C-alpha positions, 0 to 999 in steps of 0.5 A, spaced: 758 791 724 764 791 729 769 788 724 768 793 719 769 799 725 776 800 722 774 801 715 768 805 717 772 810 721 777 811 716 772 812 711 769 817 715 775 821 717 776 822 709 769 824 708 767 828 714 771 834 712 768 835 705 763 840 704 761 845 699 756 845 693 748 848 691 744 845 686 747 844 679 745 850 674 739 847 670 738 849 663 733 854 660 726 851 658 728 849 651 724 852 645 722 848 639 728 850 635 734 850 639 736 845 644 738 846 651 745 849 652 749 843 656 751 844 663 758 846 664 762 844 670 768 848 672 773 846 678 773 851 683 775 851 690 769 854 693 764 851 688 766 844 691 768 845 698 764 848 704 766 855 704 761 860 707 764 863 713 761 862 720 756 857 717 754 850 720 753 844 716 749 839 720 749 831 717 744 826 719 747 819 720 745 812 719 748 805 720 754 808 725 754 812 731 759 817 728 756 817 721 752 824 724 757 830 724 758 837 724 762 841 719 765 848 719 770 853 716 776 854 721 780 858 716 779 861 709 784 864 704 785 866 697 787 858 695 785 854 701 779 852 706 780 849 712 774 845 715 773 842 722 769 836 723 766 834 729 763 827 729 761 826 737 768 822 737 773 826 735 774 833 731 778 833 725 781 839 721 783 838 714 785 843 708 783 843 701 786 847 695 786 846 687 792 843 684 792 844 677 786 840 674 785 837 681 781 838 688 786 835 693 786 834 701 793 837 702 793 836 710 789 833 715 790 832 722 785 828 727 784 829 735 784 837 733 780 840 739 784 847 738 783 852 733 790 853 729 791 856 722 794 850 718 793 852 711 800 854 711 802 847 714 807 842 709 802 838 706 801 831 709 796 828 704 795 828 696 788 825 696 784 827 690 777 828 691 775 831 684 779 832 677 777 835 671 774 834 666 768 834 671 764 829 666 762 822 667 767 817 666 773 821 669 777 817 673 784 817 677 787 812 682 788 814 689 795 813 693 793 807 696 791 804 689 784 805 690 780 807 684 775 813 684 771 815 678 766 820 676 760 816 675 755 822 673 754 829 673 746 829 674 745 824 679 738 825 683 739 825 691 735 826 696 737 828 703 733 831 709 735 838 707 732 837 700 733 834 693 739 835 689 742 834 682 749 832 684 756 830 681 756 822 683 763 820 685 764 812 686 771 810 690 772 802 689 776 799 695 778 792 696 772 790 699 768 796 700 766 802 696 763 809 697 759 814 693 759 821 694 755 827 692 757 834 691 752 840 689 755 846 686 755 852 691 753 847 697 759 842 697 758 835 699 750 833 701 751 825 702 756 820 702 754 812 702 759 807 705 758 800 703 761 793 705 758 786 705 751 788 704 752 794 710 751 801 709 753 807 713 750 814 710 751 821 712 746 826 709 746 834 709 740 835 714 741 843 715 745 849 714 745 854 720 748 861 718 752 866 723 754 860 728 761 861 731 765 855 735 766 855 742 772 852 746 772 851 754 779 853 756 782 853 763 787 859 764 792 859 769 794 865 774 799 866 780 796 869 786 798 873 791 800 867 795 804 864 790 800 859 788 796 857 781 789 859 780 785 856 775 779 860 771 775 857 766 773 861 760 769 859 754 773 862 748 769 864 742 772 863 735 769 866 728 772 864 721 779 866 720 779 869 728 786 868 730 787 864 736 793 868 738 789 874 739 783 870 742 788 867 747 791 874 748 785 877 750 782 872 754 789 872 758 788 880 759 780 880 761 780 874 766 785 876 771 782 874 778 782 879 783 787 877 787 792 874 782 797 877 777 796 877 770 800 873 765 801 877 759 802 885 760 798 890 757 802 891 751 804 884 750 802 879 744 802 872 742 805 872 736 804 865 734 802 858 736 804 852 733 802 845 736 807 839 734 802 833 735 807 828 735 811 830 740 805 834 744 809 840 744 806 847 744 811 852 741 809 859 743 812 866 740 811 872 744 812 880 743 818 883 747 813 886 752 812 880 755 818 880 758 819 888 759 812 889 762 813 883 767 816 886 773 816 880 777 822 877 781 825 870 779 820 866 782 814 869 780 817 869 773 817 862 774 810 861 776 808 866 770 811 861 765 808 855 769 801 858 768 802 859 760 804 852 760 798 849 764 794 854 759 796 851 753 795 844 755 788 846 757 788 849 750 791 844 746 793 838 750 800 839 750 805 836 755 810 841 754 812 848 752 817 851 748 818 859 749 821 864 744 821 872 744 820 875 737 823 869 734 829 869 738 831 866 745 827 867 751 832 872 756 829 876 762 835 877 766 832 871 771 831 866 766 834 864 759 830 859 755 833 856 748 828 854 743 829 847 745 828 848 752 821 846 755 817 847 761 812 841 762 805 842 764 803 840 771 798 835 771 791 837 775 
């Protein structure tokens, strides 16, 4: 299987973040005079993407160590759903939305271990997952030239979580193909990747409600001896929890006994944005971050260093850009333009 590693990894990254469909509604038992009503399938975001908040989907895997994965809703808006997938090797965040008669994946980012609302990010993908009419024979071409087609709307599928009647979607690549099965109200229940007689299968195993995501983060504080102290905490996130609010509260509630707080009582993190390509954390804080600091120039530099080190722990960023209410950082001791950076220190 090693020679198919790149193909399988690419397939898994594409399929990992799909979830959201229940068994298709079945027609009533026909009577002697009237035939059953046909099943009508409508392309709605919440029907075909995992959408329930604080709910964990577990998929068993066969044929590859990364075929087993967990899926969870990071953020949910009126027109978009952001899913997080953890396959034991990486975490991927992807955004899905309806675009006319198409269900698309509009944004995806691998190696994303922190929480960040990406539903407003500029699209970096236009992969069409489903297209109307939702009926056998509907087909379309992907950006890489591969062909994707609905090959059935009543396919019988067996999974560890139960048996379903599903929409079957087949994607034909140059030397492989995938078969994905969607069930209305649940989402993706099974995916099969085939290449040269080999198969990799992911199938829905279990659904658990009232689940939250946790993340281990090191918070940094300057102490009374002008050294940096590290406090390890476990952050907890529910669906739609603001990363800015969670981090603000964590900073305020975990100050060591002999250390100085990094964020004052009324200060807030306004926004956090991480540029993966430049390994930069861009953080904007409220004016109270400066007005409540009450520190000399050296302690202020330690506080800013603690902030950069914490963001490195949170999102593996190498450097930090800091603004105050969207403008220049200016405290009386230190002035930082938007493209002035504070580099995180190596542990």
